[in-house]
C-alpha positions in Angstrom: -30.8 -61.3 -193.2 -32.8 -64.1 -194.8 -34.3 -61.7 -197.4 -31.0 -60.8 -198.8 -30.0 -64.5 -199.1 -33.1 -65.0 -201.2 -31.8 -62.4 -203.6 -28.5 -64.2 -204.3 -29.8 -66.0 -207.4 -27.9 -66.6 -210.6 -28.0 -63.9 -213.2 -29.7 -66.4 -215.6 -32.5 -67.1 -213.2 -33.2 -63.4 -212.7 -33.1 -62.9 -216.4 -35.6 -65.7 -217.1 -38.0 -64.4 -214.4 -37.8 -60.9 -215.8 -38.2 -62.0 -219.4 -34.7 -61.1 -220.5 -32.6 -64.0 -221.9 -29.5 -61.9 -222.8 -27.8 -63.6 -219.8 -27.6 -66.6 -222.0 -25.7 -64.7 -224.6 -28.6 -64.7 -227.1 -30.0 -61.6 -228.9 -32.9 -59.7 -227.6 -35.0 -59.8 -230.7 -35.8 -63.5 -230.4 -37.3 -63.1 -226.9 -40.4 -61.3 -228.2 -41.5 -64.6 -229.9 -41.7 -66.3 -226.5 -42.9 -63.4 -224.3 -46.5 -63.6 -225.7 -47.2 -60.0 -224.8 -46.7 -56.7 -226.7 -43.1 -55.9 -227.5 -41.3 -52.7 -226.4 -42.9 -49.5 -227.7 -46.2 -48.0 -226.7 -47.7 -47.9 -230.1 -47.9 -51.7 -230.2 -47.9 -51.6 -234.0 -45.5 -54.6 -234.5 -47.6 -56.5 -232.0 -50.8 -55.9 -233.9 -49.6 -56.6 -237.5 -50.9 -59.7 -239.3 -47.3 -60.9 -239.9 -46.5 -60.5 -236.2 -49.6 -62.4 -235.2 -48.9 -65.2 -237.6 -45.3 -65.5 -236.4 -46.5 -65.5 -232.8 -49.1 -68.3 -233.5 -46.5 -70.4 -235.2 -44.1 -70.1 -232.3 -46.9 -70.9 -229.8 -47.8 -74.0 -231.8 -44.1 -75.1 -232.1 -43.6 -74.7 -228.3 -46.9 -76.3 -227.5 -45.8 -79.4 -229.3 -42.8 -79.6 -227.1 -44.9 -79.6 -224.0 -47.7 -81.9 -225.2 -45.8 -84.9 -224.3 -48.6 -87.5 -224.8 -49.8 -85.8 -228.0 -53.4 -85.6 -226.9 -53.8 -81.9 -227.9 -53.7 -80.6 -224.3 -50.9 -79.5 -222.0 -51.8 -80.5 -218.4 -50.3 -79.4 -215.1 -47.9 -82.4 -214.9 -46.5 -81.6 -218.4 -46.1 -77.9 -217.4 -44.2 -78.9 -214.2 -42.0 -81.3 -216.1 -41.2 -78.7 -218.8 -40.5 -76.0 -216.1 -37.8 -78.2 -214.6 -36.1 -79.0 -218.0 -32.8 -77.2 -218.3 -32.5 -74.8 -221.2 -29.7 -75.3 -223.8 -27.7 -72.4 -224.9 -29.3 -72.4 -228.4 -33.0 -72.4 -227.6 -33.2 -68.9 -226.2 -34.6 -70.2 -222.9 -37.9 -70.9 -224.5 -38.9 -73.9 -222.4 -38.8 -72.0 -219.1 -40.4 -68.9 -220.5 -43.3 -70.8 -222.2 -43.7 -73.0 -219.1 -43.9 -69.9 -217.0 -46.6 -68.4 -219.3 -48.7 -71.6 -219.0 -48.1 -71.9 -215.2 -49.1 -68.3 -214.5 -52.2 -68.3 -216.6 -53.4 -71.9 -216.4 -56.3 -71.2 -214.1 -57.4 -68.3 -216.3 -57.2 -70.5 -219.3 -59.1 -73.2 -217.5 -61.9 -70.8 -216.8 -62.0 -69.8 -220.4 -62.7 -73.3 -221.7 -66.1 -74.9 -221.7 -64.7 -78.3 -222.5 -65.6 -80.8 -219.7 -62.5 -82.9 -220.5 -60.4 -79.8 -220.0 -61.9 -79.1 -216.5 -61.4 -82.7 -215.4 -57.8 -82.9 -216.6 -56.6 -79.4 -215.9 -55.2 -79.1 -219.4 -55.0 -76.3 -221.9 -55.3 -76.5 -225.7 -53.9 -74.4 -228.5 -57.3 -73.0 -229.0 -57.4 -71.8 -225.4 -54.1 -70.1 -225.6 -54.9 -68.4 -229.0 -58.2 -67.1 -227.5 -56.4 -65.7 -224.5 -53.7 -64.0 -226.5 -56.2 -62.6 -229.0 -58.3 -61.1 -226.2 -55.2 -59.3 -224.8 -54.4 -58.0 -228.3 -57.9 -56.8 -228.8 -57.9 -54.9 -225.5 -54.5 -53.4 -226.4 -56.0 -52.0 -229.6 -58.6 -50.0 -227.6 -56.3 -48.2 -225.2 -55.8 -44.5 -226.0 -54.3 -41.5 -224.2 -57.4 -39.3 -224.1 -57.3 -37.1 -220.9 -59.9 -37.8 -218.2 -62.0 -40.9 -218.0 -62.2 -43.6 -220.8 -64.2 -46.8 -220.3 -63.0 -50.1 -221.8 -64.0 -53.8 -221.8 -61.6 -56.7 -221.7 -62.9 -60.1 -222.8 -61.3 -62.5 -220.3 -62.3 -66.0 -219.2 -65.5 -65.6 -221.3 -66.5 -62.5 -219.3 -66.7 -58.9 -220.3 -64.5 -57.1 -217.7 -65.1 -53.4 -217.4 -62.3 -50.9 -216.5 -62.1 -47.1 -216.4 -58.7 -45.5 -217.2 -58.3 -42.0 -215.8 -55.5 -40.0 -217.5 -54.6 -36.7 -215.6 -54.4 -33.4 -217.5 -50.6 -33.1 -217.2 -50.0 -36.5 -218.9 -47.2 -36.3 -221.4 -46.6 -39.3 -223.8 -42.9 -38.5 -223.7 -42.6 -38.8 -219.9 -43.3 -41.9 -217.8 -46.0 -41.6 -215.2 -46.9 -43.8 -212.2 -50.1 -46.0 -212.4 -52.4 -46.9 -209.5 -54.9 -49.7 -209.9 -57.8 -49.2 -207.5 -60.1 -52.2 -206.5 -63.6 -51.4 -205.1 -65.3 -53.3 -202.2 -68.1 -55.8 -202.1 -71.3 -54.5 -203.5 -69.5 -51.4 -204.8 -68.3 -50.6 -208.3 -65.5 -48.6 -209.9 -67.5 -45.4 -209.9 -68.4 -45.6 -206.2 -64.8 -46.3 -205.0 -63.5 -43.4 -207.2 -66.1 -41.1 -205.6 -65.4 -42.2 -202.0 -61.6 -42.3 -202.2 -61.3 -39.2 -204.4 -58.4 -40.9 -206.2 -59.2 -39.3 -209.6 -58.8 -35.9 -208.0 -55.6 -37.1 -206.3 -54.3 -38.4 -209.7 -55.0 -35.0 -211.3 -53.2 -33.2 -208.5 -50.2 -35.4 -208.1 -49.8 -36.7 -211.7 -50.5 -40.4 -212.0 -52.7 -42.6 -214.1 -55.6 -44.1 -212.1 -57.2 -47.4 -213.2 -60.6 -48.5 -211.8 -61.7 -52.1 -212.8 -65.0 -53.7 -211.9 -65.2 -57.1 -210.3 -67.6 -59.6 -211.9 -71.1 -59.8 -210.4 -72.8 -62.8 -208.7 -76.4 -61.7 -208.7 -76.5 -58.7 -211.0 -74.1 -55.8 -211.1 -74.6 -54.8 -207.4 -73.3 -58.0 -206.1 -69.8 -57.6 -207.3 -67.1 -59.6 -205.5 -63.4 -60.1 -206.2 -62.4 -63.8 -206.2 -60.1 -63.8 -203.3 -58.7 -67.2 -202.4 -59.0 -68.7 -205.9 -62.5 -70.0 -205.4 -63.0 -72.7 -208.2 -66.8 -72.3 -208.1 -66.6 -68.6 -209.0 -64.6 -69.3 -212.1 -62.9 -65.8 -212.4 -59.2 -65.4 -212.0 -59.0 -61.8 -210.8 -55.3 -62.0 -210.3 -54.9 -62.7 -214.0 -57.3 -59.8 -214.8 -55.1 -57.5 -212.7 -52.0 -58.9 -214.4 -53.5 -58.1 -217.8 -54.1 -54.5 -216.8 -50.5 -54.1 -215.5 -49.1 -55.6 -218.7 -51.3 -54.1 -221.5 -52.1 -50.5 -220.4 -48.3 -49.7 -220.1 -47.9 -50.8 -223.7 -50.2 -47.9 -224.9 -49.7 -45.3 -222.2 -46.3 -44.1 -221.0 -46.4 -45.8 -217.6 -43.4 -46.0 -215.4 -43.4 -49.8 -215.1 -41.3 -49.6 -211.9 -44.1 -47.5 -210.2 -47.2 -49.6 -210.7 -49.2 -49.8 -207.5 -52.3 -51.7 -206.2 -54.8 -50.1 -203.8 -58.0 -51.7 -202.5 -60.9 -51.3 -200.1 -62.6 -54.1 -198.2 -63.0 -57.1 -200.5 -60.9 -55.2 -203.0 -58.2 -54.7 -200.4 -58.2 -58.5 -199.8 -57.8 -58.9 -203.5 -55.0 -56.3 -203.7 -53.1 -58.1 -201.0 -53.4 -61.5 -202.7 -52.6 -60.1 -206.2 -49.6 -58.2 -204.9 -48.3 -61.4 -203.3 -48.5 -63.2 -206.6 -47.5 -60.3 -208.9 -44.4 -59.0 -207.0 -42.5 -58.9 -210.3 -44.9 -56.2 -211.5 -46.2 -54.3 -208.5 -44.0 -51.9 -206.6 -46.2 -51.4 -203.5 -49.7 -52.3 -202.3 -52.1 -50.4 -200.0 -55.0 -52.1 -198.2 -57.9 -50.2 -196.5 -60.3 -52.0 -194.3 -59.2 -55.3 -195.9 -57.8 -58.6 -194.7 -55.7 -61.6 -195.5 -57.3 -65.0 -195.8 -55.8 -67.6 -193.6 -55.5 -69.9 -196.7 -54.1 -67.8 -199.6 -50.7 -67.3 -201.3 -48.4 -65.5 -198.9 -46.1 -62.7 -200.0 -42.7 -63.6 -201.3 -40.9 -60.4 -200.4 -39.7 -57.4 -202.5 -43.0 -55.7 -201.9 -43.7 -52.6 -199.9 -47.1 -52.7 -198.2 -49.4 -50.3 -196.3 -52.3 -51.6 -194.2 -55.0 -49.4 -192.8 -57.7 -50.9 -190.5 -60.2 -49.6 -188.0 -60.2 -51.3 -184.6 -64.0 -51.5 -184.6 -64.4 -52.8 -188.1 -67.5 -55.0 -188.0 -67.2 -56.5 -191.4 -63.6 -57.6 -191.6 -62.7 -57.8 -187.9 -59.3 -56.3 -187.0 -58.9 -59.1 -184.5 -59.4 -61.7 -187.2 -62.0 -64.5 -187.6 -65.0 -64.9 -189.8 -66.0 -62.2 -192.2 -69.0 -60.2 -190.8 -69.3 -63.0 -188.1 -71.3 -65.1 -190.6 -71.2 -68.8 -190.1 -69.3 -70.5 -192.9 -67.7 -67.3 -194.2 -64.0 -67.3 -194.9 -61.7 -66.6 -192.0 -59.1 -63.8 -192.1 -55.9 -63.2 -190.1 -55.9 -60.3 -187.7 -54.8 -57.0 -189.1 -51.7 -57.1 -186.9 -50.9 -60.7 -188.0 -51.2 -59.7 -191.7 -48.8 -56.9 -191.0 -46.4 -59.4 -189.5 -46.7 -61.7 -192.5 -45.8 -58.9 -194.9 -42.9 -57.8 -192.7 -41.6 -61.4 -192.4 -41.8 -61.9 -196.1 -39.6 -58.9 -196.6 -37.1 -60.0 -193.9 -38.1 -57.1 -191.6 -38.6 -56.9 -187.9 -41.8 -55.1 -186.9 -42.2 -52.7 -184.0 -44.9 -50.3 -182.8 -45.0 -46.6 -182.3 -47.4 -45.5 -179.6 -48.3 -41.8 -179.4 -50.1 -40.6 -176.3 -53.5 -39.0 -176.9 -53.5 -39.9 -180.6 -56.2 -42.1 -182.2 -53.7 -43.8 -184.5 -51.3 -46.5 -183.5 -48.5 -47.1 -186.1 -46.7 -50.3 -186.6 -43.6 -50.1 -188.8 -41.1 -52.5 -190.4 -38.5 -50.6 -192.3 -35.0 -51.3 -193.6 -33.5 -48.0 -194.8 -30.6 -49.8 -196.5 -32.8 -51.8 -198.9 -35.8 -49.4 -199.0 -38.2 -52.1 -197.8 -41.1 -50.7 -195.9 -44.2 -52.3 -194.3 -46.6 -50.1 -192.3 -49.8 -50.7 -190.4 -52.1 -47.9 -189.2 -54.5 -49.1 -186.5 -57.3 -46.6 -186.2 -58.8 -46.5 -182.8 -62.6 -46.8 -182.9 -62.4 -46.8 -186.8 -65.2 -48.6 -188.7 -65.4 -50.4 -192.0 -65.0 -47.4 -194.2 -62.6 -45.2 -196.1 -60.9 -43.1 -193.4 -61.2 -39.4 -194.1 -64.2 -39.7 -196.5 -67.4 -37.9 -195.8 -69.1 -41.0 -194.4 -66.2 -42.2 -192.3 -66.1 -42.4 -188.5 -62.5 -41.2 -188.8 -62.4 -37.5 -189.7 -60.0 -36.3 -192.4 -58.5 -34.0 -189.8 -57.4 -37.1 -187.9 -56.4 -39.4 -190.8 -56.9 -39.1 -194.6 -56.4 -42.5 -196.2 -56.1 -41.1 -199.7 -53.3 -38.7 -198.7 -51.5 -41.3 -196.6 -51.7 -43.9 -199.3 -50.2 -41.7 -202.0 -47.5 -40.4 -199.7 -46.6 -44.1 -199.1 -46.8 -45.2 -202.7 -44.9 -42.2 -204.0 -41.8 -43.2 -202.0 -41.4 -46.5 -203.8 -40.0 -47.8 -207.1 -39.3 -51.4 -208.0 -36.1 -50.5 -209.8 -34.8 -48.6 -206.9 -35.8 -51.3 -204.5 -34.1 -54.1 -206.4 -30.9 -52.0 -206.9 -30.8 -51.2 -203.2 -31.4 -54.9 -202.3 -28.5 -55.9 -204.5 -26.2 -53.3 -202.9 -27.3 -54.3 -199.4 
């Protein structure tokens, strides 16, 4: 299958993408200087020491000078692309590729952080921008604790204060890794509302996983929250990067099973979850979308990502048949729910098929490869509306379909480490 052909990359390429340069024969200690994120160990002490910060800044400045080819104090997209294609010598610990990847992944977030008009016009990033970005991540890391129950945090990112609640279940043990679920609320909701509707905190306490509830930024006050799906330049918030930060920093302070980090979203949050999962498939093990959609023009999945889609056939906001959101003229267009399922299945090299059960209100579409562990599933809820199925306000009763239970049953089956091992074997 095509998907297995995509896995036959060199060990060096895989090591670079995963942040491990030992394939080059170099020691593991040097890599921390290039990773620009907290080193191994959940206390993060070495990452937070003054000596470590000074060493990190010195290495950033050194590498920045290698990429600032014209010496104007900025690294622009052309310079990033050129550096990304430069082969690494055996003695430089693969630093050009790793640093170029850092800039490429975060360049839009850094662009949003800067208020310099030259910077916007030329798509460049300065040392000041990078220092500010790394310092914000470090400050956020200092705040994270392992207190049971809910703790509210703020992350300064892209000149915005981003709010997030981390829910730690009562059975959390700092000596045992635990799955983590990041839950994204819908348009005009917030993190408290989606937690109440989905009952995911209660699910976390029962099943034993850490639940993270971030807030989208607001347009016109806090009640007009909207995730920036489709990388809208006017909105100036890179929410994929925000989610990336959560998946990178929280596991440094809590004992998170990094192979079992999951994304779940509702409505606009489900659209964001699908887009973020497509771009963060090196960090996310599986994604679940409830009453969401996939924009016609957005990054498509690259594979190695298990996905669950849940959609009501009578959804009046994000139509299951595709088209404009809420039938509003000029609104973004989404693929049909079935087409989105096929896109995810195709990205994973899977052949979709449908299960039809007589007399049942649920039509199930599946794409499964038992050898590799890849799984993409779509539940089409007959007469279902734009809501969280099984909740008190849903047109779909919990006795027919409980989205929270179905989502956790799906997520709990998957692990990135197991998936990648089975892909290699297959």
